[in-house]
N, CA and C atoms as a LAMMPS dump frame, in Angstrom:
ITEM: TIMESTEP
0
ITEM: NUMBER OF ATOMS
609
ITEM: BOX BOUNDS ff ff ff
-5.0000000000000000e+02 5.0000000000000000e+02
-5.0000000000000000e+02 5.0000000000000000e+02
-5.0000000000000000e+02 5.0000000000000000e+02
ITEM: ATOMS id mol type element x y z
1 1 1 N 306.901 184.938 -442.995
2 1 2 C 305.77 185.524 -442.333
3 1 3 C 306.115 186.87 -441.803
4 2 1 N 307.3 186.935 -441.247
5 2 2 C 307.794 188.193 -440.625
6 2 3 C 307.913 189.276 -441.759
7 3 1 N 308.424 188.772 -442.973
8 3 2 C 308.578 189.698 -444.068
9 3 3 C 307.206 190.214 -444.548
10 4 1 N 306.227 189.278 -444.653
11 4 2 C 304.91 189.625 -445.012
12 4 3 C 304.234 190.661 -444.067
13 5 1 N 304.43 190.379 -442.742
14 5 2 C 303.862 191.308 -441.718
15 5 3 C 304.474 192.709 -441.85
16 6 1 N 305.791 192.679 -442.12
17 6 2 C 306.492 193.955 -442.222
18 6 3 C 306.021 194.729 -443.458
19 7 1 N 305.717 193.937 -444.544
20 7 2 C 305.249 194.609 -445.676
21 7 3 C 303.75 195.191 -445.557
22 8 1 N 302.931 194.487 -444.815
23 8 2 C 301.62 194.904 -444.51
24 8 3 C 301.674 196.176 -443.664
25 9 1 N 302.637 196.058 -442.659
26 9 2 C 302.739 197.244 -441.731
27 9 3 C 303.242 198.459 -442.488
28 10 1 N 304.157 198.266 -443.364
29 10 2 C 304.67 199.374 -444.206
30 10 3 C 303.496 199.938 -445.113
31 11 1 N 302.766 199.105 -445.678
32 11 2 C 301.676 199.504 -446.523
33 11 3 C 300.656 200.276 -445.774
34 12 1 N 300.304 199.803 -444.582
35 12 2 C 299.302 200.537 -443.752
36 12 3 C 299.905 201.953 -443.292
37 13 1 N 301.172 201.913 -442.991
38 13 2 C 301.778 203.195 -442.567
39 13 3 C 301.818 204.201 -443.739
40 14 1 N 302.149 203.738 -444.852
41 14 2 C 302.106 204.556 -446.091
42 14 3 C 300.725 205.115 -446.354
43 15 1 N 299.682 204.229 -446.204
44 15 2 C 298.348 204.687 -446.431
45 15 3 C 297.993 205.777 -445.449
46 16 1 N 298.326 205.53 -444.151
47 16 2 C 298.024 206.449 -443.144
48 16 3 C 298.702 207.881 -443.438
49 17 1 N 299.968 207.822 -443.776
50 17 2 C 300.661 209.065 -444.143
51 17 3 C 300.087 209.707 -445.329
52 18 1 N 299.644 208.915 -446.312
53 18 2 C 299.005 209.496 -447.461
54 18 3 C 297.657 210.237 -447.159
55 19 1 N 296.965 209.512 -446.205
56 19 2 C 295.698 210.113 -445.756
57 19 3 C 295.892 211.42 -445.059
58 20 1 N 296.88 211.41 -444.151
59 20 2 C 297.189 212.684 -443.381
60 20 3 C 297.739 213.76 -444.381
61 21 1 N 298.599 213.303 -445.228
62 21 2 C 299.247 214.187 -446.149
63 21 3 C 298.179 214.853 -447.069
64 22 1 N 297.065 214.159 -447.35
65 22 2 C 296.122 214.669 -448.195
66 22 3 C 295.498 215.985 -447.691
67 23 1 N 295.357 216.023 -446.368
68 23 2 C 294.864 217.288 -445.745
69 23 3 C 295.833 218.371 -445.888
70 24 1 N 297.138 218.013 -445.788
71 24 2 C 298.187 218.965 -445.794
72 24 3 C 298.369 219.492 -447.258
73 25 1 N 298.181 218.618 -448.183
74 25 2 C 298.336 219.009 -449.575
75 25 3 C 297.152 219.815 -450.098
76 26 1 N 296.012 219.729 -449.475
77 26 2 C 294.803 220.435 -449.851
78 26 3 C 295.099 221.888 -449.531
79 27 1 N 294.847 222.791 -450.607
80 27 2 C 295.069 224.198 -450.444
81 27 3 C 294.318 224.695 -449.169
82 28 1 N 295.048 225.561 -448.376
83 28 2 C 294.485 226.029 -447.101
84 28 3 C 293.367 227.001 -447.442
85 29 1 N 292.299 226.895 -446.627
86 29 2 C 291.182 227.785 -446.943
87 29 3 C 291.555 229.22 -446.435
88 30 1 N 291.585 230.181 -447.389
89 30 2 C 291.983 231.491 -447.008
90 30 3 C 290.706 232.308 -446.54
91 31 1 N 291.019 233.104 -445.547
92 31 2 C 289.886 233.975 -445.052
93 31 3 C 289.645 234.993 -446.156
94 32 1 N 288.377 235.227 -446.413
95 32 2 C 288.081 236.251 -447.527
96 32 3 C 288.504 237.64 -447.055
97 33 1 N 289.144 238.286 -447.987
98 33 2 C 289.628 239.689 -447.687
99 33 3 C 288.507 240.675 -448.191
100 34 1 N 288.335 241.628 -447.438
101 34 2 C 287.251 242.616 -447.73
102 34 3 C 287.746 243.483 -448.806
103 35 1 N 287.062 243.457 -449.943
104 35 2 C 287.385 244.3 -451.045
105 35 3 C 286.781 245.747 -450.903
106 36 1 N 287.468 246.71 -451.197
107 36 2 C 287.042 248.077 -450.998
108 36 3 C 285.972 248.35 -452.069
109 37 1 N 284.841 248.799 -451.653
110 37 2 C 283.757 249.203 -452.583
111 37 3 C 284.227 250.504 -453.186
112 38 1 N 283.579 250.921 -454.331
113 38 2 C 283.913 252.19 -454.976
114 38 3 C 283.748 253.401 -453.959
115 39 1 N 282.73 253.289 -453.064
116 39 2 C 282.495 254.369 -452.107
117 39 3 C 283.586 254.365 -451.195
118 40 1 N 284.098 253.209 -450.644
119 40 2 C 285.179 253.101 -449.638
120 40 3 C 286.47 253.643 -450.316
121 41 1 N 286.671 253.297 -451.474
122 41 2 C 287.892 253.697 -452.232
123 41 3 C 287.771 255.223 -452.34
124 42 1 N 286.584 255.738 -452.7
125 42 2 C 286.508 257.136 -452.775
126 42 3 C 286.729 257.983 -451.399
127 43 1 N 286.293 257.363 -450.394
128 43 2 C 286.514 257.922 -449.08
129 43 3 C 288.03 257.979 -448.788
130 44 1 N 288.76 256.856 -449.155
131 44 2 C 290.21 256.855 -448.876
132 44 3 C 290.869 257.921 -449.744
133 45 1 N 290.482 258.018 -450.997
134 45 2 C 291.049 259.077 -451.819
135 45 3 C 290.741 260.504 -451.351
136 46 1 N 289.594 260.599 -450.75
137 46 2 C 289.153 261.917 -450.357
138 46 3 C 289.81 262.385 -449.062
139 47 1 N 290.639 261.475 -448.445
140 47 2 C 291.249 261.828 -447.198
141 47 3 C 292.268 262.951 -447.403
142 48 1 N 292.687 263.143 -448.66
143 48 2 C 293.654 264.195 -448.961
144 48 3 C 292.976 265.567 -448.958
145 49 1 N 293.617 266.525 -448.38
146 49 2 C 293.102 267.859 -448.368
147 49 3 C 293.561 268.626 -449.572
148 50 1 N 292.688 269.192 -450.402
149 50 2 C 293.129 269.89 -451.634
150 50 3 C 293.364 271.335 -451.372
151 51 1 N 293.918 272.04 -452.316
152 51 2 C 294.225 273.415 -452.197
153 51 3 C 293.211 274.196 -453.076
154 52 1 N 292.968 275.483 -452.794
155 52 2 C 292.128 276.266 -453.567
156 52 3 C 292.55 276.244 -455.004
157 53 1 N 291.55 275.956 -455.918
158 53 2 C 291.933 275.894 -457.307
159 53 3 C 292.09 274.407 -457.848
160 54 1 N 292.149 273.481 -456.941
161 54 2 C 292.318 272.036 -457.297
162 54 3 C 290.921 271.337 -457.405
163 55 1 N 290.674 270.687 -458.587
164 55 2 C 289.367 270.088 -458.796
165 55 3 C 289.124 268.783 -457.982
166 56 1 N 287.866 268.455 -457.857
167 56 2 C 287.501 267.102 -457.226
168 56 3 C 286.408 266.566 -458.123
169 57 1 N 286.529 265.184 -458.365
170 57 2 C 285.499 264.608 -459.119
171 57 3 C 284.471 263.968 -458.057
172 58 1 N 283.254 264.473 -458.148
173 58 2 C 282.305 264.124 -457.055
174 58 3 C 281.105 263.419 -457.761
175 59 1 N 280.327 262.69 -456.939
176 59 2 C 279.154 262.084 -457.416
177 59 3 C 277.935 262.995 -457.206
178 60 1 N 277.129 263.192 -458.29
179 60 2 C 276.059 264.07 -458.233
180 60 3 C 274.978 263.711 -457.168
181 61 1 N 274.066 264.586 -456.919
182 61 2 C 272.94 264.386 -456.027
183 61 3 C 272.183 263.231 -456.458
184 62 1 N 271.811 262.33 -455.452
185 62 2 C 271.069 261.146 -455.766
186 62 3 C 271.908 260.066 -456.424
187 63 1 N 273.288 260.26 -456.448
188 63 2 C 274.153 259.215 -457.085
189 63 3 C 274.194 259.346 -458.666
190 64 1 N 273.579 260.385 -459.139
191 64 2 C 273.443 260.631 -460.619
192 64 3 C 274.52 261.561 -461.135
193 65 1 N 275.223 261.029 -462.142
194 65 2 C 276.271 261.755 -462.84
195 65 3 C 277.54 262.074 -462.02
196 66 1 N 278.536 262.695 -462.67
197 66 2 C 279.713 263.006 -462.027
198 66 3 C 279.976 264.577 -462.21
199 67 1 N 280.135 265.25 -461.098
200 67 2 C 280.232 266.691 -461.095
201 67 3 C 281.724 267.088 -460.66
202 68 1 N 282.454 267.701 -461.543
203 68 2 C 283.858 268.164 -461.21
204 68 3 C 283.572 269.587 -460.516
205 69 1 N 284.053 269.627 -459.253
206 69 2 C 283.952 270.891 -458.553
207 69 3 C 285.39 271.44 -458.254
208 70 1 N 285.368 272.766 -458.538
209 70 2 C 286.697 273.446 -458.384
210 70 3 C 286.489 274.756 -457.636
211 71 1 N 286.622 274.818 -456.342
212 71 2 C 286.627 276.091 -455.658
213 71 3 C 287.803 276.894 -456.132
214 72 1 N 287.603 278.204 -456.548
215 72 2 C 288.759 278.854 -457.115
216 72 3 C 289.038 280.269 -456.526
217 73 1 N 288.068 280.761 -455.828
218 73 2 C 288.3 282.158 -455.221
219 73 3 C 287.605 282.183 -453.831
220 74 1 N 288.301 282.867 -452.987
221 74 2 C 287.677 283.176 -451.62
222 74 3 C 287.869 284.576 -451.29
223 75 1 N 286.87 285.275 -450.762
224 75 2 C 286.833 286.676 -450.448
225 75 3 C 286.253 286.759 -448.983
226 76 1 N 286.8 287.681 -448.269
227 76 2 C 286.419 287.929 -446.881
228 76 3 C 285.89 289.39 -446.72
229 77 1 N 284.588 289.457 -446.35
230 77 2 C 283.948 290.743 -446.252
231 77 3 C 283.2 291.022 -444.982
232 78 1 N 283.222 292.149 -444.348
233 78 2 C 282.404 292.36 -443.136
234 78 3 C 280.962 292.665 -443.555
235 79 1 N 280.759 293.267 -444.751
236 79 2 C 279.457 293.574 -445.361
237 79 3 C 279.397 293.107 -446.783
238 80 1 N 278.22 292.615 -447.164
239 80 2 C 278.001 292.129 -448.523
240 80 3 C 276.541 292.24 -448.787
241 81 1 N 276.141 292.602 -450.025
242 81 2 C 274.783 292.672 -450.479
243 81 3 C 273.936 293.519 -449.567
244 82 1 N 274.57 294.512 -448.981
245 82 2 C 273.821 295.383 -448.077
246 82 3 C 273.649 294.918 -446.646
247 83 1 N 274.199 293.7 -446.368
248 83 2 C 274.062 293.075 -445.089
249 83 3 C 275.397 293.038 -444.256
250 84 1 N 275.304 293.133 -443.042
251 84 2 C 276.49 293.052 -442.171
252 84 3 C 276.586 291.569 -441.638
253 85 1 N 277.711 291.075 -441.529
254 85 2 C 278.008 289.763 -441.042
255 85 3 C 277.567 289.655 -439.548
256 86 1 N 276.68 288.759 -439.141
257 86 2 C 276.276 288.699 -437.729
258 86 3 C 277.437 288.418 -436.838
259 87 1 N 278.342 287.579 -437.305
260 87 2 C 279.372 287.119 -436.377
261 87 3 C 280.731 287.789 -436.711
262 88 1 N 280.793 288.657 -437.737
263 88 2 C 282.028 289.361 -437.957
264 88 3 C 282.438 289.436 -439.39
265 89 1 N 282.47 288.248 -440.045
266 89 2 C 283.05 288.134 -441.368
267 89 3 C 282.271 287.19 -442.275
268 90 1 N 281.869 287.694 -443.48
269 90 2 C 281.38 286.742 -444.529
270 90 3 C 282.542 286.107 -445.248
271 91 1 N 282.559 284.845 -445.464
272 91 2 C 283.527 284.216 -446.233
273 91 3 C 282.758 283.725 -447.441
274 92 1 N 283.148 284.206 -448.566
275 92 2 C 282.573 283.872 -449.893
276 92 3 C 283.462 283.053 -450.802
277 93 1 N 282.99 281.832 -451.122
278 93 2 C 283.859 280.949 -451.883
279 93 3 C 283.107 280.69 -453.238
280 94 1 N 283.778 281.016 -454.333
281 94 2 C 283.168 280.654 -455.658
282 94 3 C 283.826 279.327 -456.149
283 95 1 N 282.942 278.637 -456.994
284 95 2 C 283.425 277.413 -457.526
285 95 3 C 282.798 277.15 -458.9
286 96 1 N 283.527 276.396 -459.722
287 96 2 C 283.076 276.002 -461.021
288 96 3 C 282.612 274.574 -460.993
289 97 1 N 281.421 274.324 -461.354
290 97 2 C 280.805 272.975 -461.387
291 97 3 C 280.659 272.569 -462.842
292 98 1 N 281.236 271.405 -463.158
293 98 2 C 281.219 270.91 -464.563
294 98 3 C 280.72 269.482 -464.633
295 99 1 N 279.717 269.264 -465.505
296 99 2 C 279.238 267.844 -465.698
297 99 3 C 280.216 267.13 -466.531
298 100 1 N 280.606 265.906 -465.956
299 100 2 C 281.702 265.099 -466.655
300 100 3 C 281.205 263.883 -467.41
301 101 1 N 279.926 263.664 -467.285
302 101 2 C 279.344 262.414 -467.994
303 101 3 C 278.095 262.823 -468.88
304 102 1 N 277.495 261.866 -469.456
305 102 2 C 276.408 262.075 -470.3
306 102 3 C 275.147 262.352 -469.476
307 103 1 N 275.197 262.288 -468.25
308 103 2 C 274.014 262.608 -467.335
309 103 3 C 274.167 263.852 -466.649
310 104 1 N 273.13 264.649 -466.542
311 104 2 C 273.121 265.888 -465.766
312 104 3 C 273.525 265.645 -464.345
313 105 1 N 274.152 266.525 -463.701
314 105 2 C 274.563 266.278 -462.346
315 105 3 C 274.429 267.619 -461.489
316 106 1 N 274.075 267.465 -460.299
317 106 2 C 273.852 268.592 -459.333
318 106 3 C 274.529 268.454 -458.113
319 107 1 N 274.789 269.561 -457.439
320 107 2 C 275.281 269.462 -456.001
321 107 3 C 274.318 268.884 -455.041
322 108 1 N 274.737 268.318 -453.994
323 108 2 C 273.838 267.68 -453.011
324 108 3 C 273.246 268.836 -452.165
325 109 1 N 271.961 268.788 -451.987
326 109 2 C 271.227 269.773 -451.303
327 109 3 C 271.47 269.476 -449.704
328 110 1 N 271.595 270.555 -448.985
329 110 2 C 271.871 270.358 -447.489
330 110 3 C 270.809 269.479 -446.821
331 111 1 N 269.527 269.566 -447.406
332 111 2 C 268.417 268.841 -446.821
333 111 3 C 268.702 267.369 -446.878
334 112 1 N 269.568 266.908 -447.811
335 112 2 C 269.818 265.495 -447.974
336 112 3 C 271.026 264.972 -447.043
337 113 1 N 271.493 265.965 -446.299
338 113 2 C 272.617 265.614 -445.426
339 113 3 C 274.036 265.819 -445.926
340 114 1 N 274.084 266.363 -447.164
341 114 2 C 275.351 266.559 -447.773
342 114 3 C 275.561 268.011 -448.11
343 115 1 N 276.3 268.336 -449.153
344 115 2 C 276.545 269.689 -449.503
345 115 3 C 277.718 270.255 -448.817
346 116 1 N 277.613 271.638 -448.618
347 116 2 C 278.774 272.451 -448.196
348 116 3 C 278.789 272.721 -446.659
349 117 1 N 279.853 272.823 -446.071
350 117 2 C 280.091 273.332 -444.719
351 117 3 C 281.551 273.875 -444.52
352 118 1 N 281.734 274.568 -443.407
353 118 2 C 283.073 275.156 -443.163
354 118 3 C 283.593 274.563 -441.848
355 119 1 N 284.834 274.137 -441.903
356 119 2 C 285.48 273.6 -440.671
357 119 3 C 286.445 274.575 -440.133
358 120 1 N 286.072 275.128 -438.933
359 120 2 C 286.974 276.132 -438.321
360 120 3 C 288.3 275.375 -437.874
361 121 1 N 289.413 276.24 -437.609
362 121 2 C 290.602 275.677 -437.147
363 121 3 C 290.623 274.794 -435.908
364 122 1 N 289.573 275.077 -435.089
365 122 2 C 289.487 274.174 -433.924
366 122 3 C 288.57 272.971 -434.098
367 123 1 N 288.113 272.744 -435.309
368 123 2 C 287.318 271.602 -435.648
369 123 3 C 285.873 271.784 -435.677
370 124 1 N 285.37 272.928 -435.332
371 124 2 C 283.955 273.138 -435.327
372 124 3 C 283.332 273.224 -436.769
373 125 1 N 282.252 272.527 -437.012
374 125 2 C 281.705 272.583 -438.34
375 125 3 C 280.551 273.561 -438.402
376 126 1 N 280.649 274.45 -439.394
377 126 2 C 279.538 275.516 -439.544
378 126 3 C 278.864 275.245 -440.818
379 127 1 N 277.528 275.296 -440.719
380 127 2 C 276.668 275.036 -441.912
381 127 3 C 276.553 276.264 -442.923
382 128 1 N 275.974 275.982 -444.004
383 128 2 C 275.857 277.069 -445.141
384 128 3 C 274.985 278.226 -444.625
385 129 1 N 274.044 277.939 -443.662
386 129 2 C 273.096 278.936 -443.244
387 129 3 C 273.435 279.72 -442.015
388 130 1 N 274.763 279.725 -441.681
389 130 2 C 275.205 280.502 -440.51
390 130 3 C 274.925 281.988 -440.55
391 131 1 N 274.54 282.566 -439.459
392 131 2 C 274.305 283.966 -439.36
393 131 3 C 273.4 284.535 -440.513
394 132 1 N 273.939 285.564 -441.114
395 132 2 C 273.179 286.18 -442.203
396 132 3 C 273.781 285.741 -443.569
397 133 1 N 274.377 284.622 -443.678
398 133 2 C 274.956 284.115 -444.939
399 133 3 C 273.935 284.011 -446.069
400 134 1 N 272.689 283.574 -445.774
401 134 2 C 271.7 283.341 -446.853
402 134 3 C 271.257 284.66 -447.312
403 135 1 N 271.635 285.824 -446.759
404 135 2 C 271.149 287.159 -447.36
405 135 3 C 272.053 287.635 -448.426
406 136 1 N 273.204 287.055 -448.54
407 136 2 C 274.204 287.431 -449.459
408 136 3 C 273.832 286.787 -450.855
409 137 1 N 273.778 287.63 -451.91
410 137 2 C 273.489 287.134 -453.28
411 137 3 C 274.433 287.635 -454.318
412 138 1 N 274.654 286.999 -455.396
413 138 2 C 275.565 287.441 -456.49
414 138 3 C 274.942 286.83 -457.751
415 139 1 N 274.509 287.73 -458.593
416 139 2 C 273.828 287.279 -459.814
417 139 3 C 274.562 286.192 -460.582
418 140 1 N 275.799 286.374 -460.796
419 140 2 C 276.548 285.384 -461.668
420 140 3 C 276.75 284.134 -460.978
421 141 1 N 276.73 284.034 -459.645
422 141 2 C 277.05 282.886 -458.867
423 141 3 C 275.945 282.221 -458.196
424 142 1 N 274.755 282.608 -458.462
425 142 2 C 273.615 282.086 -457.9
426 142 3 C 272.887 280.96 -458.623
427 143 1 N 273.626 280.35 -459.468
428 143 2 C 273.082 279.154 -460.27
429 143 3 C 272.669 278.025 -459.325
430 144 1 N 271.559 277.384 -459.616
431 144 2 C 271.093 276.27 -458.858
432 144 3 C 270.432 275.117 -459.568
433 145 1 N 270.461 275.208 -460.933
434 145 2 C 269.881 274.143 -461.715
435 145 3 C 270.935 273.057 -461.984
436 146 1 N 270.464 271.807 -462.19
437 146 2 C 271.402 270.753 -462.605
438 146 3 C 272.227 271.176 -463.763
439 147 1 N 273.569 270.776 -463.615
440 147 2 C 274.448 271.064 -464.668
441 147 3 C 274.288 270.031 -465.823
442 148 1 N 273.995 270.547 -467.007
443 148 2 C 273.696 269.655 -468.083
444 148 3 C 275.057 269.062 -468.664
445 149 1 N 274.973 267.943 -469.374
446 149 2 C 276.208 267.31 -469.973
447 149 3 C 276.913 268.323 -470.895
448 150 1 N 278.238 268.38 -470.817
449 150 2 C 279.049 269.213 -471.71
450 150 3 C 278.985 270.655 -471.24
451 151 1 N 278.45 271.007 -470.099
452 151 2 C 278.319 272.472 -469.661
453 151 3 C 278.966 272.55 -468.255
454 152 1 N 279.123 273.851 -467.814
455 152 2 C 279.472 274.152 -466.456
456 152 3 C 278.767 275.356 -465.933
457 153 1 N 278.696 275.562 -464.654
458 153 2 C 278.153 276.712 -463.976
459 153 3 C 279.097 277.293 -462.943
460 154 1 N 278.962 278.595 -462.749
461 154 2 C 279.617 279.229 -461.56
462 154 3 C 278.685 279.251 -460.454
463 155 1 N 279.174 278.909 -459.241
464 155 2 C 278.296 278.898 -458.073
465 155 3 C 279.14 279.562 -456.927
466 156 1 N 278.465 279.642 -455.784
467 156 2 C 279.236 280.276 -454.64
468 156 3 C 278.584 279.728 -453.364
469 157 1 N 279.319 279.731 -452.395
470 157 2 C 278.845 279.426 -450.927
471 157 3 C 279.337 280.509 -450.072
472 158 1 N 278.476 280.904 -449.115
473 158 2 C 278.803 282.058 -448.201
474 158 3 C 278.585 281.502 -446.753
475 159 1 N 279.458 281.868 -445.916
476 159 2 C 279.493 281.472 -444.473
477 159 3 C 279.545 282.796 -443.706
478 160 1 N 278.86 282.901 -442.614
479 160 2 C 278.9 284.037 -441.669
480 160 3 C 279.675 283.434 -440.437
481 161 1 N 280.96 283.981 -440.208
482 161 2 C 281.886 283.315 -439.334
483 161 3 C 282.46 284.394 -438.363
484 162 1 N 282.968 283.923 -437.241
485 162 2 C 283.79 284.829 -436.349
486 162 3 C 285.153 284.899 -437.029
487 163 1 N 285.97 285.895 -436.584
488 163 2 C 287.271 286.012 -437.206
489 163 3 C 288.205 284.808 -436.957
490 164 1 N 287.971 284.123 -435.691
491 164 2 C 288.694 282.958 -435.443
492 164 3 C 288.412 281.717 -436.258
493 165 1 N 287.003 281.705 -436.604
494 165 2 C 286.547 280.492 -437.436
495 165 3 C 287.041 280.679 -438.824
496 166 1 N 287.111 281.911 -439.282
497 166 2 C 287.43 282.251 -440.683
498 166 3 C 288.883 282.036 -441.015
499 167 1 N 289.812 282.236 -440.018
500 167 2 C 291.205 282.165 -440.295
501 167 3 C 291.764 280.781 -440.421
502 168 1 N 292.136 280.417 -441.64
503 168 2 C 292.747 279.129 -441.865
504 168 3 C 291.799 277.93 -441.765
505 169 1 N 290.54 278.189 -442.249
506 169 2 C 289.499 277.086 -442.199
507 169 3 C 289.69 276.194 -443.359
508 170 1 N 288.762 275.211 -443.332
509 170 2 C 288.763 274.171 -444.454
510 170 3 C 287.274 274.169 -445.01
511 171 1 N 287.173 274.181 -446.24
512 171 2 C 285.911 274.006 -446.971
513 171 3 C 285.624 272.458 -447.158
514 172 1 N 284.421 272.011 -446.769
515 172 2 C 284.093 270.71 -446.862
516 172 3 C 282.837 270.466 -447.768
517 173 1 N 282.924 269.468 -448.66
518 173 2 C 281.776 269.178 -449.506
519 173 3 C 281.513 267.639 -449.354
520 174 1 N 280.24 267.28 -449.129
521 174 2 C 279.923 265.887 -449.088
522 174 3 C 278.979 265.493 -450.212
523 175 1 N 279.371 264.591 -451.012
524 175 2 C 278.638 264.357 -452.391
525 175 3 C 277.537 263.34 -452.254
526 176 1 N 277.072 262.913 -453.43
527 176 2 C 275.891 261.997 -453.474
528 176 3 C 276.122 260.544 -453.01
529 177 1 N 277.382 260.243 -452.711
530 177 2 C 277.721 258.903 -452.178
531 177 3 C 278.271 259.123 -450.777
532 178 1 N 278.105 260.211 -450.258
533 178 2 C 278.545 260.627 -448.83
534 178 3 C 280.039 260.601 -448.671
535 179 1 N 280.697 260.795 -449.815
536 179 2 C 282.203 260.916 -449.774
537 179 3 C 282.507 262.435 -449.511
538 180 1 N 283.482 262.662 -448.701
539 180 2 C 283.804 264.011 -448.224
540 180 3 C 285.026 264.538 -449.014
541 181 1 N 284.95 265.755 -449.424
542 181 2 C 286.066 266.464 -450.101
543 181 3 C 286.47 267.701 -449.37
544 182 1 N 287.748 268.011 -449.15
545 182 2 C 288.182 269.096 -448.256
546 182 3 C 289.152 269.947 -449.108
547 183 1 N 288.982 271.297 -448.921
548 183 2 C 289.908 272.232 -449.476
549 183 3 C 290.377 273.161 -448.341
550 184 1 N 291.723 273.259 -448.204
551 184 2 C 292.265 274.208 -447.2
552 184 3 C 292.145 275.643 -447.795
553 185 1 N 291.619 276.49 -447.02
554 185 2 C 291.258 277.875 -447.436
555 185 3 C 292.346 278.821 -446.933
556 186 1 N 292.796 279.762 -447.818
557 186 2 C 293.734 280.853 -447.388
558 186 3 C 292.944 281.652 -446.361
559 187 1 N 293.759 282.491 -445.651
560 187 2 C 293.199 283.405 -444.582
561 187 3 C 292.903 284.806 -445.193
562 188 1 N 293.275 284.993 -446.398
563 188 2 C 292.975 286.341 -447.066
564 188 3 C 292.45 286.146 -448.487
565 189 1 N 291.929 287.299 -449.095
566 189 2 C 291.407 287.114 -450.419
567 189 3 C 292.333 286.526 -451.427
568 190 1 N 291.831 285.441 -452.039
569 190 2 C 292.765 284.714 -452.976
570 190 3 C 291.926 284.156 -454.167
571 191 1 N 292.673 283.965 -455.295
572 191 2 C 292.035 283.425 -456.505
573 191 3 C 291.889 284.454 -457.595
574 192 1 N 291.545 283.923 -458.788
575 192 2 C 291.481 284.743 -460.039
576 192 3 C 290.294 285.673 -460.138
577 193 1 N 289.265 285.529 -459.202
578 193 2 C 288.034 286.322 -459.434
579 193 3 C 287.74 287.252 -458.287
580 194 1 N 288.747 287.599 -457.475
581 194 2 C 288.598 288.387 -456.332
582 194 3 C 287.936 289.758 -456.659
583 195 1 N 288.516 290.395 -457.67
584 195 2 C 287.938 291.767 -458.022
585 195 3 C 286.44 291.608 -458.501
586 196 1 N 286.098 290.575 -459.272
587 196 2 C 284.784 290.426 -459.77
588 196 3 C 283.823 290.082 -458.613
589 197 1 N 284.196 289.252 -457.723
590 197 2 C 283.417 288.917 -456.571
591 197 3 C 283.1 290.095 -455.652
592 198 1 N 284.134 290.864 -455.404
593 198 2 C 284.004 292.085 -454.627
594 198 3 C 282.944 293.042 -455.265
595 199 1 N 283.087 293.222 -456.52
596 199 2 C 282.14 293.969 -457.275
597 199 3 C 280.744 293.475 -457.178
598 200 1 N 280.546 292.216 -457.323
599 200 2 C 279.227 291.628 -457.16
600 200 3 C 278.611 291.745 -455.695
601 201 1 N 279.508 291.754 -454.773
602 201 2 C 279.135 291.876 -453.356
603 201 3 C 278.653 293.272 -452.897
604 202 1 N 279.024 294.293 -453.782
605 202 2 C 278.64 295.654 -453.486
606 202 3 C 277.263 295.989 -453.643
607 203 1 N 276.534 295.136 -454.449
608 203 2 C 275.145 295.439 -454.708
609 203 3 C 274.152 294.797 -453.639
């Protein structure tokens, strides 16, 4: 009888251990990890500050197409297109916009909350329409139509800045997915088109 009782006890104990062990053997429920969305991944990639002449693959206005933007020349002028800079210096940046997919792509318009701005060394952000900047025009660089597949356009952005804002600033572009791209700007005329830009600014 004692042997039978011991056997029953052992069996019950084994069953209890098996039941408890079942929970331990069951794979632990893992907390879901947050996967980076394409936009988040893009934001992470965009944290790098580029140099003048380095391209960025950006999403076109309205999320349509891919636009490769390459700021390549910067020119500093007190006067341009017959206008004097209200705050001291016009900073003119030219860029090459190239459509990279089968869809036409365009830069984001400032009215959409994106587009171009200038970050001064102290962190102040200056918009494209600062001072007399909108009065500066250049025939070759005033393109504004969507860039068609397989083509590119030359464009320009002009900022009217104080000398302190212009020295060692950063060019900022926000694309169609609200991803930000930055280029560190030299403090003096730089790039392959300086002579051409200066000539255009004389008119």
